[in-house]
C-alpha positions in Angstrom: 14.4 0.3 1.8 16.1 -1.3 -0.7 19.5 0.2 -1.6 18.5 1.4 -4.9 16.2 3.8 -6.0 14.0 2.4 -8.8 11.1 3.6 -10.9 8.0 2.0 -12.6 4.9 3.2 -14.5 3.0 -0.6 -13.9 1.1 -2.6 -11.6 3.7 -4.7 -9.9 3.5 -8.3 -10.2 0.6 -10.6 -9.3 -1.5 -7.7 -8.8 -4.3 -6.6 -11.0 -4.0 -3.6 -13.0 -4.1 -0.7 -10.9 -4.5 3.3 -11.1 -2.8 3.2 -7.4 0.8 4.1 -9.1 3.7 5.5 -7.1 4.0 9.0 -5.4 7.7 9.8 -6.5 7.9 13.0 -4.5 6.5 11.4 -1.6 8.9 8.6 -2.1 11.7 10.8 -2.0 10.9 12.0 0.9 10.5 9.0 2.4 13.7 7.6 1.3 15.1 11.2 3.4 13.8 10.4 6.3 15.0 6.4 6.1 18.5 7.7 5.3 18.2 10.4 8.7 16.7 7.5 10.9 19.9 5.5 9.7 22.4 8.4 11.0 20.1 9.5 13.7 21.1 9.3 17.4 18.2 7.7 19.7 16.8 10.8 21.4 16.6 11.8 16.8 15.1 8.7 15.4 12.4 9.0 18.7 11.0 11.9 17.4 11.2 11.6 13.7 9.3 8.4 14.4 6.6 10.3 16.8 6.0 12.3 14.0 5.8 10.2 11.6 3.0 8.3 13.1 1.5 11.8 14.7 0.5 12.5 10.7 -0.4 9.0 10.2 -3.0 9.4 13.2 -4.7 12.7 11.6 -4.6 11.5 8.1 -6.5 7.8 9.8 -9.2 10.4 11.8 -9.6 12.3 8.6 -10.1 9.4 6.0 -13.1 7.7 8.2 -14.4 10.6 9.2 -14.8 11.6 5.6 -15.6 7.8 4.8 -18.2 7.6 7.5 -17.0 4.1 7.9 -13.6 2.7 9.7 -12.3 1.2 12.8 -10.8 3.7 14.6 -10.1 2.4 17.4 -7.3 0.0 16.0 -5.7 1.6 13.4 -5.1 4.6 16.1 -3.5 1.2 18.4 -1.5 0.0 15.6 0.2 3.4 14.3 3.0 3.3 16.1 3.6 -0.6 15.2 3.7 0.5 11.3 4.9 3.7 12.0 8.6 2.1 13.2 8.3 -1.0 10.8 7.9 1.3 7.6 9.8 4.0 9.2 13.0 2.0 10.0 12.1 -1.6 9.7 11.2 -3.2 6.7 13.4 -3.0 3.2 10.6 -2.7 0.8 10.5 -0.1 -2.3 7.5 1.7 -2.5 8.5 2.4 -6.3 8.8 -1.7 -7.5 6.3 -3.4 -4.9 6.8 -6.6 -6.6 10.6 -6.7 -5.7 11.3 -10.0 -5.0 14.0 -9.4 -2.0 11.7 -7.0 -0.3 10.4 -7.7 3.0 6.8 -8.6 3.2 4.3 -7.8 6.0 0.5 -8.8 6.1 -1.7 -7.0 8.5 -4.0 -9.9 9.6 -6.0 -7.1 11.6 -7.7 -6.4 8.3 -10.2 -4.4 9.6 -7.4 -1.9 10.1 -6.8 -1.3 6.8 -6.5 2.5 7.2 -3.6 2.8 9.3 -2.3 0.4 6.4 -3.5 2.7 4.0 -1.9 5.5 5.1 0.8 4.7 6.2 1.4 3.1 2.4 0.6 5.9 0.9 3.1 8.5 3.0 6.3 6.3 1.5 4.7 6.7 -1.6 3.3 3.7 -2.6 0.6 5.3 -4.2 -1.1 9.5 -3.8 -2.3 10.0 -0.1 -4.9 12.3 -2.6 -6.3 8.8 -2.6 -7.2 8.1 0.3 -10.3 10.5 0.3 -12.1 7.6 -2.5 -11.6 4.9 0.9 -14.6 2.5 1.1 -16.5 4.8 -2.3 -17.8 2.5 -4.7 -15.2 1.0 -7.3 -12.5 2.3 -5.1 -9.3 -0.2 -4.4 -9.6 0.8 -0.7 -11.9 -1.2 -0.2 -12.8 -1.8 3.9 -10.6 -4.2 3.9 -7.5 -4.8 1.9 -7.2 -6.5 -1.3 -3.2 -7.3 -2.8 -4.9 -7.4 -6.1 -6.0 -3.2 -6.5 -3.3 -1.9 -3.2 0.1 -2.0 -4.4 2.0 -3.0 -1.0 -0.8 -5.1 0.2 1.0 -8.6 0.3 -2.4 -10.6 0.9 -5.6 -10.1 1.4 -7.4 -10.0 4.7 -10.3 -9.3 6.8 -11.3 -12.8 7.8 -9.6 -13.4 11.0 -6.9 -15.9 11.8 -5.7 -16.0 8.3 -2.9 -13.8 8.4 -0.4 -15.6 10.7 -0.5 -18.8 8.3 0.0 -17.1 5.5 2.7 -15.4 6.6 4.7 -19.1 7.8 4.0 -19.9 3.8 5.4 -16.9 3.3 8.4 -17.5 5.1 8.7 -20.8 4.1 8.4 -20.1 0.8 11.5 -17.3 1.0 13.5 -19.9 2.8 13.2 -22.2 0.2 14.2 -19.5 -2.2 17.7 -19.4 -0.6 15.6 -15.4 0.3 16.9 -13.2 3.6 13.9 -11.2 3.6 12.1 -11.4 6.6 8.1 -11.3 7.2 6.6 -9.5 9.6 2.5 -9.9 10.8 0.8 -7.3 12.7 -2.3 -9.4 14.5 -4.8 -7.9 16.6 -4.8 -10.1 20.0 -8.8 -10.7 19.8 -7.7 -12.9 17.0 -5.8 -15.3 18.9 -9.0 -16.5 20.1 -8.7 -18.0 16.4 -7.1 -21.7 16.5 -5.2 -21.0 13.2 -3.1 -19.0 14.5 -1.6 -21.5 16.9 -1.7 -24.3 14.5 0.4 -22.0 12.7 2.6 -20.8 15.5 3.1 -24.6 16.5 4.7 -25.0 12.6 6.7 -22.0 12.7 8.3 -23.2 15.5 8.5 -26.6 14.7 10.4 -25.1 11.3 12.8 -22.5 13.1 11.5 -19.8 10.8 13.5 -16.9 12.3 13.1 -15.1 9.4 9.1 -14.3 10.9 8.0 -12.3 12.9 4.2 -11.8 14.4 3.5 -8.3 16.4 0.4 -8.4 18.6 -2.0 -5.1 18.7 -2.1 -6.2 22.4 -5.0 -2.9 23.4 -7.2 -5.9 25.2 -10.3 -5.2 23.2 -12.3 -6.6 20.3 -15.8 -5.8 19.0 -18.1 -5.8 21.5 -16.2 -6.8 25.0 -12.4 -7.0 26.3 -10.5 -9.7 25.4 -10.2 -10.9 29.0 -14.2 -11.4 29.2 -14.2 -13.1 26.6 -11.6 -15.8 25.9 -8.4 -15.3 28.5 -4.9 -15.0 26.8 -2.7 -14.7 29.4 -0.1 -15.6 30.4 0.2 -14.7 26.3 4.3 -14.2 26.5 4.1 -18.2 28.2 2.0 -19.7 25.3 4.1 -18.2 22.4 7.2 -19.5 24.2 5.6 -22.8 24.2 5.3 -22.6 20.6 9.2 -22.7 20.7 8.9 -18.6 19.5 10.7 -15.9 21.5 8.8 -14.1 23.1 9.3 -10.0 24.0 6.6 -7.8 25.9 6.9 -3.8 24.5 5.2 -0.5 25.0 3.7 -0.3 21.9 3.6 3.2 22.1 7.3 3.5 22.7 8.8 3.9 19.0 12.5 3.3 20.4 11.4 -0.2 22.3 9.1 -1.2 19.0 12.4 -0.5 17.1 15.1 -2.7 19.4 12.5 -6.0 19.5 12.2 -5.8 15.8 15.6 -5.7 14.9 17.5 -7.4 17.8 19.3 -10.7 16.4 16.4 -13.7 16.9 17.6 -16.4 19.4 18.4 -19.3 16.9 16.2 -21.4 15.7 13.2 -19.4 17.3 10.9 -16.9 15.5 9.8 -13.9 17.5 6.8 -12.6 18.4 6.8 -9.1 19.5 3.6 -8.4 21.9 2.8 -5.0 21.8 1.2 -3.3 24.6 -1.0 -0.6 22.9 -4.0 1.4 23.9 -7.2 1.0 21.1 -7.4 5.0 20.3 -4.3 5.8 21.2 -4.3 10.2 21.1 -7.7 10.7 21.4 -8.6 10.9 24.6 -12.8 9.9 24.4 -11.5 7.0 22.5 -9.2 5.8 24.6 -9.8 2.5 25.7 -13.2 2.5 25.1 -14.6 -0.4 23.3 -17.5 1.1 21.4 -14.4 2.6 19.2 -13.7 -0.8 17.8 -15.7 0.5 14.4 -17.5 3.7 15.6 -16.9 6.5 13.1 -16.4 10.3 15.3 -18.8 12.9 13.7 -17.7 15.9 12.4 -17.3 17.9 15.8 -16.0 14.5 17.3 -13.4 14.5 14.4 -12.4 18.0 14.9 -11.7 17.7 18.6 -10.1 14.3 17.7 -7.7 16.3 15.2 -7.0 19.2 17.8 -5.9 16.7 20.1 -3.6 15.1 17.7 -1.8 18.5 16.3 
């Protein structure tokens, strides 16, 4: 969180004019959460982050059901990662998304935009009511996030394999500026079949980008199949270490394990890869670990059942 609050009423630098302006009531609530988490013991921190993630999951289901499209399975698997990052790790200012010293998050798996949009609105980057316009004609909340229309989105993503290369460039640029800001890239495991990621990983390891963290949403499923059936990725941690990275593996739904992995000092001269073992469709029994929920949309009855389970 930024050390001191700010107030803006215009689009952030580098973005087109947008009507998605900060929600200052939500920002105040988010700041309060960050302050409580900074003082909390581990049990209280885990409970607060779980509550944050639970609210995000419920909104994800409502938003996708209302729009009639989305990627519910991946949204639900990445939720705990995003909740931990925005709830307790990233130094950002929703009232001033263009703050030069902010940490940068790149959601490389851009098809899971609803989880990101919901998290950003919870922090106050824009009003949560605008989520009802997701994927509507002329809505800034597209199926894939655009940095030109959504405050808090650092780069437009959707084509898989592009987020990490962009993140490496961001980290290099910040180093050249002498900035202490961190860059975090959240990737899907299926997109690791794209060679561009490994070119970027090699570059980051060579340059010793200790300000860079890659978080892999390792749910084991991609569109139409398991990742192991399409192109085996294991031993995944060893692959990253071979490219000069520190690699740690955690339960991607354990908020304290994520928090420890995301805040521990980096090994000297190494970027960090956090392999977060997750479950696609987490929290909804009929979606969990089911490949069809990569892009299947719940009907009204399924949405009601999902929300009941997520209460």
